[in-house]
C-alpha positions as CSV (number, residue, x, y, z in Angstrom):
1,M,-19.7,-4.3,-14.6
2,P,-22.4,-2.5,-17.1
3,V,-22.6,0.8,-16.5
4,L,-25.9,1.1,-15.9
5,A,-25.5,-1.3,-12.7
6,V,-22.8,0.6,-11.4
7,L,-24.9,3.8,-11.7
8,V,-28.0,1.8,-9.7
9,A,-25.3,0.6,-6.8
10,A,-24.0,4.3,-6.8
11,A,-27.6,5.4,-6.1
12,V,-28.0,3.0,-3.5
13,G,-24.7,3.2,-2.0
14,L,-24.2,6.8,-2.2
15,T,-24.3,7.6,1.6
16,T,-21.8,4.6,2.3
17,A,-19.2,6.0,-0.1
18,F,-19.5,9.3,1.6
19,G,-19.6,7.5,5.1
20,G,-23.2,8.0,6.2
21,L,-24.8,7.5,9.4
22,E,-24.9,4.3,11.0
23,E,-27.9,2.5,11.0
24,S,-27.7,-1.0,10.4
25,P,-24.5,-3.4,11.0
26,E,-21.9,-3.2,8.4
27,P,-21.6,-6.4,6.4
28,E,-18.5,-8.7,7.7
29,P,-15.6,-9.0,4.9
30,V,-15.9,-11.9,2.6
31,R,-13.2,-14.4,3.4
32,L,-10.8,-15.1,0.3
33,G,-7.8,-17.4,-0.2
34,K,-5.2,-17.7,-2.9
35,G,-6.9,-17.8,-6.6
36,G,-9.9,-15.8,-5.0
37,E,-11.4,-13.1,-6.7
38,L,-13.0,-10.1,-5.9
39,D,-15.3,-7.5,-7.7
40,Q,-14.2,-4.4,-6.3
41,G,-16.5,-2.3,-8.5
42,R,-13.9,-0.3,-10.6
43,M,-11.8,-3.3,-11.0
44,R,-12.1,-7.0,-10.7
45,T,-9.3,-8.5,-9.0
46,V,-7.7,-12.3,-8.6
47,F,-5.2,-12.7,-5.9
48,Q,-2.8,-14.9,-7.3
49,D,0.2,-15.7,-5.2
50,A,2.7,-14.2,-3.0
51,E,6.5,-14.8,-3.0
52,V,9.7,-13.5,-1.6
53,G,12.6,-13.2,-4.0
54,A,15.5,-11.2,-4.8
55,G,14.7,-7.9,-6.9
56,Q,14.5,-8.0,-10.5
57,E,14.8,-5.3,-13.3
58,H,11.2,-4.3,-13.5
59,V,10.6,-4.5,-9.7
60,G,13.3,-3.3,-7.2
61,V,17.1,-4.0,-7.4
62,P,19.0,-7.5,-7.4
63,D,20.6,-7.4,-4.1
64,K,17.6,-6.3,-1.8
65,R,14.6,-9.0,-1.3
66,Y,11.1,-8.2,-1.8
67,L,7.6,-9.8,-1.1
68,R,5.9,-9.7,-4.4
69,I,2.1,-9.7,-4.3
70,V,0.8,-11.1,-8.0
71,L,-2.7,-9.7,-8.9
72,K,-4.7,-10.2,-12.0
73,V,-6.5,-7.3,-12.4
74,T,-9.3,-6.3,-14.9
75,N,-10.3,-2.6,-15.3
76,Q,-13.9,-2.6,-15.1
77,S,-14.3,1.2,-15.6
78,D,-14.6,3.1,-19.1
79,R,-11.1,4.5,-19.0
80,T,-7.5,3.4,-18.8
81,I,-6.1,3.9,-15.4
82,S,-3.0,4.0,-13.5
83,A,-1.4,0.4,-11.9
84,Q,-0.6,2.8,-9.0
85,T,-4.5,2.8,-8.4
86,M,-4.2,-0.6,-6.7
87,D,-2.3,0.9,-3.8
88,N,-6.1,2.6,-2.8
89,A,-7.7,-0.5,-3.8
90,L,-5.5,-2.5,-1.0
91,I,-6.1,-1.1,2.1
92,T,-3.7,-3.0,4.7
93,V,-1.1,-5.7,4.1
94,R,0.1,-7.6,6.9
95,T,2.4,-10.7,7.4
96,D,3.0,-13.1,10.1
97,V,6.2,-10.7,10.7
98,R,5.0,-6.9,10.5
99,R,2.5,-5.0,9.0
100,L,3.7,-3.7,5.3
101,K,0.9,-1.5,4.4
102,P,0.1,1.5,5.9
103,P,4.2,1.4,6.2
104,A,5.2,2.0,10.0
105,G,7.8,4.5,9.3
106,S,7.6,7.7,7.3
107,D,10.5,7.1,5.6
108,D,8.9,3.8,4.0
109,L,7.9,4.9,0.3
110,G,5.4,2.1,0.4
111,P,5.1,-0.8,-2.3
112,R,6.3,-0.3,-6.0
113,I,3.4,-1.1,-8.4
114,V,3.8,-2.3,-12.1
115,T,1.7,-4.2,-14.7
116,L,3.2,-6.7,-16.8
117,D,1.7,-7.2,-20.4
118,D,3.1,-10.6,-21.2
119,G,4.5,-11.5,-17.9
120,T,7.7,-10.1,-18.3
121,H,7.5,-6.5,-19.8
122,P,6.6,-3.7,-17.2
123,Y,4.8,-0.8,-17.8
124,G,2.0,1.2,-15.9
125,Q,-1.5,1.2,-17.2
126,L,-4.4,-0.9,-16.8
127,H,-7.0,-0.6,-20.0
128,P,-10.3,-1.5,-19.6
129,G,-11.9,-5.0,-19.9
130,V,-8.4,-6.5,-20.3
131,P,-7.1,-9.0,-17.4
132,T,-3.7,-7.6,-16.5
133,T,-0.7,-9.1,-14.5
134,V,0.0,-6.5,-11.6
135,V,2.7,-7.3,-9.3
136,M,2.7,-5.1,-5.7
137,A,6.3,-5.7,-4.1
138,F,7.5,-4.5,-1.0
139,E,10.7,-4.4,0.0
140,L,12.1,-6.4,3.2
141,A,14.5,-5.6,5.8
142,Q,18.3,-6.8,5.6
143,G,18.2,-10.1,7.9
144,E,14.5,-10.2,8.1
145,R,12.9,-13.6,8.0
146,A,10.7,-14.5,4.8
147,P,7.2,-14.4,6.1
148,K,5.0,-17.6,6.0
149,S,1.7,-15.9,5.1
150,V,0.1,-12.5,4.2
151,R,-3.2,-10.8,4.9
152,I,-4.5,-8.5,2.3
153,E,-7.7,-6.1,3.4
154,A,-9.3,-5.2,-0.1
155,A,-11.7,-2.3,-0.7
156,T,-14.5,-1.6,-2.9
157,F,-15.5,1.6,-5.1
158,V,-19.0,3.0,-6.4
159,L,-19.1,5.3,-9.2
160,T,-20.5,8.7,-8.0
161,E,-21.8,11.8,-9.7
162,S,-20.3,15.1,-8.3
163,F,-22.7,17.4,-6.5
164,M,-20.7,20.1,-8.2
165,S,-20.1,19.6,-11.6
166,G,-22.1,16.6,-12.2
167,D,-19.0,14.3,-13.2
168,L,-19.3,10.9,-12.6
169,N,-16.0,9.5,-10.5
170,W,-14.8,6.1,-8.8
171,L,-14.7,6.7,-4.8
172,P,-14.0,4.2,-2.1
173,V,-16.4,3.1,0.0
174,L,-16.0,4.2,3.3
175,K,-17.5,2.8,6.6
176,R,-20.6,4.3,8.1
177,E,-19.8,6.9,11.1
178,K,-22.1,6.3,14.3
179,A,-25.1,8.4,14.5
180,L,-24.5,11.6,17.2
181,P,-27.0,11.6,20.1
182,D,-29.4,14.6,19.4
183,G,-28.3,17.5,20.6
184,E,-24.4,16.9,19.8
185,P,-23.3,19.5,17.1
186,T,-21.6,17.4,14.2
187,P,-17.8,18.1,13.8
188,A,-16.7,20.0,10.6
189,P,-15.3,17.7,8.0
190,S,-11.7,17.4,7.4
191,K,-9.2,14.7,6.3
192,A,-8.6,13.7,9.7
193,T,-12.5,12.7,10.5
194,R,-13.0,10.9,7.3
195,P,-14.2,7.6,7.9
196,P,-11.7,4.9,7.0
197,Q,-12.2,2.5,3.9
198,L,-14.6,-0.1,4.4
199,V,-12.8,-3.7,4.2
200,A,-15.1,-5.7,1.6
201,A,-12.7,-9.0,1.9
202,E,-9.7,-10.3,3.9
203,V,-7.7,-12.3,1.4
204,D,-5.1,-14.8,3.5
205,L,-2.4,-16.2,0.8
206,P,0.7,-18.5,1.5
207,V,4.0,-16.8,1.1
208,R,6.7,-19.1,-0.7
209,V,10.0,-18.4,-1.4
210,A,10.9,-18.0,-5.2
211,G,13.4,-21.0,-6.5
212,S,12.7,-23.1,-3.3
């Protein structure tokens, strides 16, 4: 996305990026399937595949099974970013068996995320303008049946100027807050009261079992 277009979007969507006040209905999430493509602002993502298989050298260990979500991601910013950024770009991941993200237990370290420069060799960066394969892998419990489908809720980002420094930063678009009745005090901002990320798209993928 051209920087000018992003700046215009930032000016229009600044209130939304910080939560804002609810004045009109929020847009319904776009529905996508396998091969669907979503412009997330900071990156453009194609949802290519979902499969269950044993861990590989670059993702997990051979004696465990993983649900691997395969994405083709193009970094649309002007700076190299970590592949781990995709953890914030995908808000929730649920299969027909259970929720994988956010994790149900505090002992779950979350997904393993790597980028593959030629489909086989892992590294951890997304360079500007280069479509890159990204694998997000979730470890399955021993004896857990392989899921048949997975639903992903995806976020978007807007380039926003810092009030303090004037720097431009990519921030997630947040849900709008409901306006408070007249006379009711506004609560002090905190991490607990920060609005959640706005779901821009719901992506449904069939899950295949590797080798079958």
